[in-house]
Phi, psi and omega in degrees: 000132180271152178233153174239151183215149175224148180282141180229137178280121178259342172202160181265122182298327180296327176296320180293316180298322178294318178296316181296318181294329183272000181294141175281155181304330182272008183295155180307124179301322180296325177295316178300317179294322179297315178299318179299318179295320180296319178296315181297319184283334185078165187264002182269134175227157181281131169257110192246155178201160174296144179285341179210166180296117183284157173285113184256013181301316180295324180291323176295324177289323180290326183235067188296339181266008180245032185302314186292308178296327177296321180293321177295321176295318179301320179295319178296318178295320180301321180294324188261340191301316184254029178231179175270003181279151173283160176287133176243113180243120179299133177309138186236153174239122178260115180257128178174167183292159181300147171085010183261005172104019184296314181291322177299321176304312181299319180297320180289328174296319178299319178295319179300317182280344180085016183247185180266173176218156180218147182250127174245094182284120185269003176267000182284158179297333182261025185305330181297336183252356188297317184279315191253000181077173179240152184300138179296350179281348181268148175292136181075015181294152178202164178292162177277171183297323181294315178299312182300317184294319181280315187282318183269352181266186185261339192242149176273345182233057176289162169270123179247123184260115174269092191277132179056054182298334178288349181268355181288110182271123180277147179246163182297325184274335188210134176261113183296340179261005184302323182298333183292336181299327177263327182295329183272358176253128185306311186294314182283335179293341180290343184227047180283136180242117176289140184291335179282304187276332181055040175239126177299131175234149183269108179254015188291342180264359181295139175263116186261129175231111177259146175237150180198154172272333186209133183271354188296331182267004182267128181304142182301321178297331175288314180301324181294340179268001186238144164280119186262128179238126174274111183261114178276151173302143177297146178285183184300317179297320179295318180294321176300317181295319179296316180298317180298317180294316180296319178302312180298318182295318181290316178300313183287340184272002183227145180298323182288346184297335181298340180288341187255155180296160183289337186225151174280150175292153183299323182291330176289318178297320177301319181293317183290340183292355179269355185254159177283152178307324183297328184277339192295318182300313180296317180299315183291317179299315178298324181293323174304315180294321180296317178297318179299314180298329181272004178075022181249158178246011174231154181262136179241167183304322184290348179283343183264115184246103179300145180277132175243126180276128178250121180270127179269143179294142179290146178265125181175189183265141176272129181281000000 
């Protein structure tokens, strides 16, 4: 598949030069270094898109439970592919239980569009600073994920995954989702200012994919800015297809894979259909090793060892 690209300005170098020139001697060294890097790299980034409507049949087979968001992306690509316009994809929220492939979907969308992707995990202790950065006046301050992805990356339209957005706990002093009120709106996203660098950057071409297990804890103004998709776990047929694809991908991606047959037996696929997509890669990779150790060139059910988490009792005093 061919791609076309045009340069887009994501920040004005003269703004950066003015900021660098105005820094006080005691200013944060990392801030000074960031400005120097921005000037050296320049403010132009590639806005890329497929040159024609791609065949998405394989992607639908790979992600059978993502039919609705894939179809909406296909429509957006169809509008832009044979024109001079950039792709416009409404920010989306993927709702569903853990392990059903939400993050994998975002990565595959980035590959489809020909761009990069970045993960902003909102369950981290520092979730408040992940998107918008922290003030350079603080010790250990740094830019946010959005700034880093655009300024240090190659593309003006990366896919940014706001992972587990429902886990972002708001505090009285700071709302970790506050930056999204402007980032998810096209007009205000054009002038987003990271708290560390304090330089306006154009985020209007970013493709936003948020993931969550439950929408109840997400503020209504954020939900109103997102297309919400309920992602159901894949059915047995879908899981069989995912397992078969992963087996082929792992086999074909390694030199040792040539020792194994091109396809899994039906009884093995039936067995794998009981696991979540997140577990399948680890299970299949481990099974290859188990078969190799046993001197076999085919995978059997006993080669797949599910992971069981064992919680250890805490060491401490009993009250």
